[in-house]
N, C-alpha and C positions, 0 to 999 in steps of 0.2 A: 756818612753812611745812609744809604736809601732804605726808606721803610717799605713795608709790603704794598701800601697804598700806591706809592710812586712806581715801584716795579710793575705792579699790575697794570697801571695806566699807560706805562711806556710800552709794555707788551701789546696792550689793546691798540695803541696808536700805530705801532709798527704793523700789526696785522691788518688793520684797516687800511692803511696806506698801501700795503702790498696788494691786497685784493682790489682796491680801488683802482690802482694804476694798471693792474693787469686787465681789468674789465674796461677801462677807458682805452687802452691800447688795442684790445681786441675789437672794440667798438669802431675805432678808426680804421684799423687795417681791414676788417671785414665789412665795413659800412653797416654795422648792426647797431641800430639805435638802442635796442634793448640792453646791450652791454654798457653803453654809455649811461643810460638811465640807472642801471645796477651800481655802477661806479659812483655816480652822483649821490644815489641813495645811501650808500655806505658812508660817504664823506658827511652828508647831512645828518644821519643818525649819530654818527660819532661826535659831531659838533654839539648836538643837542644833549648827548649824554655826558660830555665832559665840561661844557661851558659853565662857569661858576656864576650863573645869573640867578638872582633871587626868584624871579617869576617862573623859572623852569624847575626849581628845586622840588615842588610837589609832584611834578610829573617824571622825575628822573627815574624812578623805579619802573614806571610803564614804558619809558623810552628804552631802557635796558631790556625789558622783555621783548619789545618790538625789534631791537637790534638782534637779539638772540634768534628770534623767529625769522627775521629777514635772512640771517645767515643760514639758518637750517633750511629754509625754503630754496635759497640759492643752491645749496649742495643737493637737495632733493630734485630740483629741476634739472641741474646738470647731469644727474645720474639717469634720469628718465629720458631726457631729450638728447643728450650727447654722450656722456660717459666715457669720452676719449681720455686715455691716460698719457698725457704729454706733460711737458715741464710746466707750462703755464697753468694747466688745469690742476696738476697736483699741488702746485705752489698756492694757488688761489684757495683750494678746498682746505689745505692745512691752515692757511691764514684764517679762514672762516671758522674752522673748529677752534682755533686760538681765541677768536672773538667770542665764541659761545662760552668758553671756559673763563676767560678773564672777565667778561661782564658778570657771569654768574658769581665769580669769587669777590668781585667788587661789591656787588649787591649783598652778598652774605656778610661781608666785613661791615657794611653800613648797618645792617639789621642788628648785628651783635652789639652795636654801641648803645 
């Protein structure tokens, strides 16, 4: 049986991979380097947040806040600059909301210990 930590991290991983793949795909299709950077940014922050390396442990909370902020800024910029309601946009924005919620839940779980 999986515990809440594992479920939260699996959901986070799925959401990051979904939004990263969507942004990388859009970056290649529309030749928009900003989408590629956004996808790489999600993957990098995801790695920093979940990697079990001792030297990253003191910064994990801050990386979580940055990942939540990065997701929120991505949603905000989409709404301001584009705002199209297509399958890719809705999927990416839902995944980014899941990122915010799962990172917050993970950080709350750690703080309660």
